[in-house]
C-alpha positions in Angstrom: 184.6 -99.8 -135.9 181.8 -99.5 -136.4 179.6 -97.6 -133.8 175.9 -96.0 -133.7 176.1 -92.1 -132.7 172.5 -91.2 -132.7 168.8 -92.7 -133.5 167.3 -90.4 -136.1 163.3 -91.7 -137.5 164.0 -95.2 -138.7 167.5 -94.4 -139.5 170.7 -95.1 -136.8 173.3 -92.6 -138.2 176.7 -94.7 -137.6 180.4 -93.4 -137.1 182.5 -95.3 -139.5 186.2 -94.9 -139.6 185.3 -92.6 -143.2 182.9 -90.2 -141.1 179.2 -90.6 -141.4 177.0 -93.1 -142.9 172.7 -94.1 -142.3 171.4 -97.2 -141.9 168.2 -98.3 -141.6 166.7 -99.9 -138.4 165.9 -102.8 -140.2 169.3 -103.5 -141.4 170.8 -103.9 -138.1 169.7 -107.1 -136.1 170.1 -106.6 -132.3 169.1 -103.7 -130.2 170.1 -100.7 -132.2 170.7 -97.8 -129.5 173.1 -95.4 -129.2 176.7 -96.1 -128.3 176.5 -99.4 -130.2 179.0 -101.0 -131.4 178.7 -102.8 -134.9 179.8 -105.7 -136.9 179.7 -105.1 -140.9 178.2 -108.2 -142.4 178.1 -107.5 -145.8 174.7 -106.6 -148.6 174.2 -103.3 -146.0 173.6 -105.5 -143.1 175.1 -105.0 -139.5 174.0 -106.7 -136.5 174.9 -105.0 -133.1 178.3 -106.8 -131.2 177.2 -107.2 -128.0 180.1 -107.8 -126.2 181.8 -105.0 -127.6 179.1 -102.6 -126.7 179.6 -104.0 -123.5 183.0 -102.7 -123.4 182.9 -100.2 -124.2 180.9 -98.9 -121.9 182.6 -100.7 -119.2 185.1 -98.4 -119.7 184.0 -95.0 -120.4 182.1 -95.9 -116.4 185.2 -96.8 -115.5 187.1 -93.4 -116.8 184.2 -91.8 -115.3 184.5 -93.7 -112.2 188.5 -92.8 -111.6 187.8 -88.6 -112.4 184.1 -88.2 -110.5 185.3 -90.6 -107.6 
């Protein structure tokens, strides 16, 4: 799974199973933001997967709520 760790200037630092990669924001289609899940379209292009991003966000919110009420 590819997840945007953070945005630094005009690039996104993306977590991959192998480590981190830098991706130009211009190569990401959709709303690039911290925590967004990306789909690799090939040729160095990516798309934000809004459904998977929401799923991860909802899961994190649920865990936080169960810990802190």
